[in-house]
N, CA, C and O of each residue as an XYZ file, in Angstrom:
280
protein
N      92.862     95.528     91.994
C      93.678     96.697     91.831
C      93.751     97.023     90.352
O      93.859     96.131     89.511
N      93.693     98.273     90.052
C      93.747     98.712     88.661
C      95.104     99.335     88.366
O      95.520    100.289     89.023
N      95.774     98.791     87.386
C      97.024     99.346     86.878
C      96.837     99.449     85.384
O      96.346     98.507     84.761
N      97.214    100.562     84.794
C      97.000    100.695     83.357
C      98.300    101.037     82.653
O      99.259    101.507     83.265
N      98.307    100.791     81.357
C      99.470    101.137     80.556
C      99.008    101.676     79.223
O      97.885    101.426     78.784
N      99.894    102.419     78.587
C      99.583    102.975     77.282
C     100.865    103.114     76.482
O     101.930    103.366     77.046
N     100.770    102.954     75.202
C     101.912    103.153     74.326
C     102.026    104.594     73.869
O     102.961    104.950     73.153
N     101.074    105.425     74.281
C     101.053    106.827     73.869
C     101.685    107.708     74.935
O     101.871    107.289     76.078
N     102.009    108.925     74.547
C     102.550    109.884     75.500
C     101.465    110.275     76.490
O     100.308    110.471     76.116
N     101.842    110.385     77.732
C     100.923    110.805     78.771
C     101.604    111.855     79.626
O     102.746    112.226     79.355
N     100.927    112.335     80.646
C     101.534    113.358     81.494
C     102.728    112.797     82.261
O     102.712    111.636     82.673
N     103.773    113.624     82.457
C     104.931    113.196     83.236
C     104.598    113.128     84.716
O     105.227    112.372     85.456
N     103.621    113.904     85.159
C     103.220    113.915     86.561
C     101.718    113.652     86.650
O     100.949    114.573     86.927
N     101.288    112.407     86.418
C      99.857    112.111     86.473
C      99.366    112.156     87.916
O      99.911    111.454     88.768
N      98.372    112.947     88.201
C      97.867    113.107     89.554
C      97.448    111.790     90.190
O      96.602    111.079     89.647
N      98.037    111.457     91.346
C      97.656    110.262     92.090
C      98.290    108.972     91.598
O      97.994    107.904     92.133
N      99.159    109.043     90.588
C      99.777    107.838     90.029
C     101.283    107.999     89.906
O     101.792    109.110     89.759
N     101.986    106.877     89.968
C     103.414    106.828     89.689
C     103.557    106.350     88.254
O     102.957    105.344     87.873
N     104.337    107.053     87.462
C     104.539    106.662     86.067
C     105.893    105.979     85.923
O     106.913    106.520     86.349
N     105.903    104.800     85.327
C     107.128    104.053     85.053
C     107.134    103.673     83.583
O     106.084    103.392     83.005
N     108.304    103.665     82.982
C     108.425    103.215     81.597
C     108.675    101.712     81.581
O     109.399    101.189     82.429
N     108.085    101.030     80.630
C     108.285     99.593     80.478
C     108.472     99.286     78.999
O     108.432    100.187     78.161
N     108.672     98.023     78.686
C     108.856     97.645     77.285
C     107.598     97.837     76.461
O     107.664     97.831     75.232
N     106.444     98.009     77.112
C     105.195     98.207     76.370
C     104.709     99.647     76.403
O     103.662     99.955     75.835
N     105.449    100.535     77.058
C     105.043    101.928     77.144
C     104.998    102.391     78.586
O     105.614    101.779     79.459
N     104.275    103.463     78.840
C     104.160    104.017     80.186
C     103.188    103.175     81.006
O     102.130    102.776     80.518
N     103.565    102.909     82.272
C     102.717    102.157     83.198
C     102.370    103.092     84.342
O     103.250    103.754     84.892
N     101.098    103.153     84.703
C     100.629    104.022     85.777
C     100.131    103.164     86.934
O      99.217    102.355     86.767
N     100.740    103.344     88.121
C     100.381    102.597     89.324
C      99.861    103.609     90.341
O     100.490    104.651     90.527
N      98.723    103.337     91.013
C      98.213    104.284     92.009
C      99.238    104.541     93.118
O      99.929    103.618     93.547
N      99.339    105.793     93.583
C     100.261    106.135     94.671
C      99.765    105.612     96.014
O     100.569    105.216     96.858
N      98.471    105.607     96.216
C      97.896    105.231     97.505
C      97.097    103.947     97.360
O      96.511    103.678     96.312
N      97.084    103.159     98.429
C      96.319    101.915     98.414
C      97.081    100.761     97.789
O      96.499     99.727     97.462
N      98.401    100.943     97.620
C      99.227     99.920     96.977
C     100.494     99.714     97.802
O     101.106    100.678     98.262
N     100.883     98.457     97.987
C     102.159     98.131     98.617
C     103.129     97.715     97.522
O     102.847     96.799     96.750
N     104.265     98.385     97.456
C     105.277     98.059     96.449
C     106.504     97.530     97.183
O     107.145     98.258     97.942
N     106.827     96.258     96.953
C     107.951     95.605     97.609
C     109.250     95.881     96.848
O     109.225     96.253     95.676
N     110.390     95.692     97.533
C     111.691     95.815     96.865
C     111.754     94.828     95.712
O     111.296     93.692     95.835
N     112.308     95.251     94.615
C     112.434     94.373     93.456
C     111.143     94.202     92.680
O     111.021     93.276     91.878
N     110.173     95.085     92.908
C     108.904     94.995     92.179
C     109.164     95.137     90.684
O     110.049     95.877     90.257
N     108.379     94.416     89.907
C     108.579     94.441     88.457
C     107.257     94.248     87.736
O     106.334     93.618     88.252
N     107.185     94.793     86.558
C     106.039     94.594     85.679
C     106.552     93.826     84.475
O     107.366     94.337     83.705
N     106.075     92.595     84.311
C     106.533     91.722     83.223
C     105.504     91.693     82.109
O     104.327     91.423     82.349
N     105.938     91.966     80.915
C     105.083     91.878     79.741
C     105.264     90.502     79.126
O     106.391     90.051     78.926
N     104.159     89.835     78.825
C     104.209     88.503     78.230
C     103.354     88.481     76.975
O     102.241     89.006     76.955
N     103.885     87.871     75.939
C     103.161     87.785     74.670
C     103.042     86.316     74.280
O     104.032     85.588     74.208
N     101.815     85.907     74.035
C     101.507     84.561     73.565
C     100.733     84.701     72.258
O     100.219     85.781     71.968
N     100.639     83.635     71.461
C      99.885     83.738     70.203
C      98.423     84.144     70.411
O      97.821     84.745     69.522
N      97.852     83.827     71.563
C      96.429     84.084     71.797
C      96.163     85.297     72.692
O      95.018     85.737     72.791
N      97.199     85.854     73.351
C      96.969     86.993     74.248
C      98.276     87.732     74.526
O      99.354     87.138     74.504
N      98.169     89.020     74.786
C      99.279     89.816     75.291
C      98.841     90.332     76.648
O      97.724     90.828     76.791
N      99.716     90.222     77.658
C      99.328     90.629     79.009
C     100.550     91.080     79.786
O     101.683     90.945     79.323
N     100.305     91.618     80.975
C     101.413     91.903     81.858
C     101.085     91.376     83.237
O      99.920     91.313     83.632
N     102.122     90.998     83.966
C     102.018     90.462     85.319
C     102.736     91.420     86.264
O     103.775     91.984     85.919
N     102.181     91.597     87.440
C     102.779     92.457     88.450
C     103.441     91.589     89.511
O     102.772     90.772     90.143
N     104.730     91.751     89.712
C     105.454     91.058     90.773
C     105.793     92.078     91.848
O     106.396     93.110     91.552
N     105.414     91.802     93.096
C     105.758     92.693     94.192
C     104.925     93.951     94.286
O     105.314     94.895     94.974
N     103.783     93.992     93.610
C     102.859     95.128     93.683
C     101.504     94.559     94.078
O     100.894     93.796     93.329
N     101.037     94.944     95.280
C      99.808     94.357     95.817
C      98.900     95.444     96.386
O      99.374     96.516     96.763
N      97.596     95.170     96.450
C      96.695     96.120     97.117
C      97.040     96.199     98.604
O      97.361     95.182     99.219
N      96.976     97.381     99.175
C      97.221     97.546    100.605
C      96.005     97.053    101.378
O      94.880     97.143    100.887
N      96.222     96.531    102.588
C      95.072     96.183    103.428
C      94.228     97.434    103.671
O      94.759     98.545    103.686
N      92.954     97.268    103.856
C      92.037     98.399    104.023
C      92.486     99.316    105.155
O      92.299    100.530    105.072
N      93.070     98.763    106.202
C      93.514     99.587    107.336
C      94.626    100.556    106.957
O      94.849    101.544    107.657
N      95.334    100.284    105.847
C      96.514    101.081    105.486
C      96.273    102.036    104.325
O      97.190    102.759    103.935
N      95.090    102.059    103.773
C      94.815    102.899    102.608
C      94.650    104.346    103.044
O      93.882    104.642    103.960
N      95.371    105.246    102.388
C      95.257    106.676    102.652
C      94.415    107.273    101.541
O      94.831    107.256    100.383
N      93.228    107.807    101.867
C      92.369    108.356    100.806
C      92.978    109.600    100.172
O      93.645    110.389    100.841
N      92.742    109.763     98.878
C      93.146    110.989     98.193
C      92.178    112.088     98.587
O      90.970    111.858     98.628
N      92.682    113.274     98.875
C      91.793    114.350     99.319
C      91.159    115.013     98.201
O      90.378    115.945     98.398
């Protein structure tokens, strides 16, 4: 699953994505093909050797449940 983030300004209504603000900037999650559970969170982690984020409660939907974008 692809989730992206940026520290720059982006569109408020990005087509096909949900935009959420986080401590690292705007996070874009696909609207379709993703299951978002209650309490879902995006955690930013910084270590001396890497900066990354972890997705809790955000998973790819099973193929049977994916709604294609028209």
